N, C-alpha and C positions, 0 to 999 in steps of 0.2 A: 504493499499500500504505500503511495506516495504521500510525503507530508504536505498539508495544505501551503499555498503561495505565501499567505500571511506569516506561517512560521518560518518559511525560507528566509524572507525578507528580515525577520526579526533576527535570525541567526547571522545573517549578513551583517547587520548594524553592529552586533555584538563581537563579532570577530576582530582579533587584534589587527590594528593598521600596521603594516611594514614600511618603515622609513628608509630610504636609501641610505646606506653607510656613508659617511663622509670620505672625502679623497683627501689625499696629501697634496698640497701645492709646495713645491720646491722652487724659490727663485735664487737666483746666481747673479751676482753683480760684479761687472768686470770693468776695469780700464781699457783704453783702446788698444794696448798691446795685450791684452788677455790676462792680466794679472789679476788676482781676485782684490776686491775692495771691502776690507772689513769696515765695521761701524756704520754702514750706510743703513739709513731707515727705509724700510718697506711698509706701505700701508695698502690695504685691500678693502675696496668698497663694493657691495653687490649692485648690479645694474637692473635687477628684477625684484618686483615686490617693494614693499615699503623700506624706508630707510631704517637701517640698523647701526647703532653706536654701542661702543664699548662701554662698560660702567665704569664711572669715576673710581680714581684711586687716591691714596694718600702716599706721597713720596718723599724721600729725604736727600737733598743734595749738600753735603758736607763741604767743608773748607779745611783741607790738610796740607801741609808744607806749600803754603802759598798757591793753592791749586784747588779747582773744585773737584769734588769727589761724590758721583761720577761727572765727567764733563759734558755727558750728553744724557738726557732723560727724553723718553718718549710717553706721553700722559694723555689719556682721554680728555676731551671738554669736560668741564666741571670738576676736574681733580684740584688737589691741593697738594703743595710743596712745602715741606720745612727747610729752612737754610740755618742749620746750626754752624757755630764757627768752632772748631775743635783744634784750631791753630793755636801757635804759641804768640800769635801777634794779632791785632784788631785788624777788621775788614769791613768796608762799607758797599755792600752789593747794590747793584742798579741794572734797570733796564730800560732803554729808550725805544723799545720795539713795539709797533702799533697793536699788536696783540695783547700786550701788556706792558704798561709802563708803572714802574714802582721803584722806590729805593728803600733800603734798610740802613739807616744811618749806622756810623762806627761803632762797632759791638764785637764782644767775644762771648762765647757760651750759647744760650739759647733765649734771648730777652724778647725774640718777636714771635707772633702765633703765625701759623702757616700760611702761605699766599694761595689766594684762589685764582684758578685759570679758567675763565669762562668763555673763552674765544679762541677758535682755531688759528693756528698760525705758527711762525717760528719765533721764538724768543731768545735774543741775543743777551748773555749775562756778562758782566765785568765787573771789576773792583776799582773804586776811586783812588785806592790808596797804591794798588800794585797793578800796573797797567798789562803785565804779562798774564794776568789771569783771565781766562776766556772759558766759557761753557755756553750750551744751548739747551733750550726745552723746545721740543716739538710738540705742540698740544694739537691732537688730531679729532677730527669727528669719524674717523673710520672704523668699521667693524672689527678688522684685525690689523695689528701692527706689531712690528719689532725690528731689530737691527741684525745685520748679518755677522756671521762669526768671523774667525780668523781665515776660513777658507771663502769667504765672500758669500757665504749661503745663509738662507732663512726659510723656514718651513712653517706651515701651519695646517690644521684640519679645517676644510670647507665643505659644506653641502654642494650638491650639483647646481650649477646654474653659470651666469655671465657674470664677470668681476672686472673691475678696472684697478689694475696694479700700478702704483706710483711710487718713485724713487726719490729720496732726498738724501744728501751728502753735504757735510760743512764746506767741501771743497768743489762742489759743482759750481760751474760757470754759469753766467745768467741765461744763456741760451738753452740752457740743459736743467733749468732749475724745476722744469715740470715734466720730466722725464716719465712718461706712463705707456701702459700698454693695456689694451682690452684682451680678455682670456675666458674661454669657455671651459669649465670643468664639467665633462660629459661622464660617459661609464666606466672609465677606466678608475683604478684605484690610485693613480698618481698623475700629477700634472706637473710639467717643468717649465721655466721660463727663464731666460738669459736676457739680462739688461747690460748692455755693453755700451760705455761712453763712446762719443763719436769724436770727443775732443778731450786732451789730457785735463786733468783736474787743476786746479789751481795750486801753487806751491804751497806745501805744510809750513806753518810757523816754526822759526828756528829757535825760538827760546826754550821751549820744552815739547816732549812728545805729548801726543792725545790719542784717546783711544780709537780714532778714525783714521790714525796714520797708516801706511802700508808701505 
């Protein structure tokens, strides 16, 4: 005896929904000569469906040996960053960047509350006392983000769909500041993308090494 159609329809509604397993996206960043570029920032935004943003975080950028530690942070919009000074000397941190203008007058220790970053963009940080101090905050509205490792590689687990992958690096020249590609993650378990600069990056500062040097 065949079950009634109403029962079949109910069973279909109650059956577990199978979601497609995520795929691994691997992005490699290279200089024009093919050398790997560590420390590059990779952001990924979905092109289909409603906008999706990463959740805000609380991060810390310390000051040690007259340098920012770390010297580059990537944070989602709405995040906060604390700027303690663990150094043996006082510092006065500032930013004149459009995405966030602020100043923390001369201090040591932790005298100031965390700074809130509510607008996407690149924030360049310096010290009014020590000109050699340099750091960057990249505030992003992307769903996925990260930095390339020493092999110039970064990876993330993504659902199937279409995405825009964008690159940022402190030494990019102006005409490559918006280096991006569109990518479709289809049925394969792994997708790979190589971003190679068309021009050599700007020279590295000579005063001290940074995490984005290569």
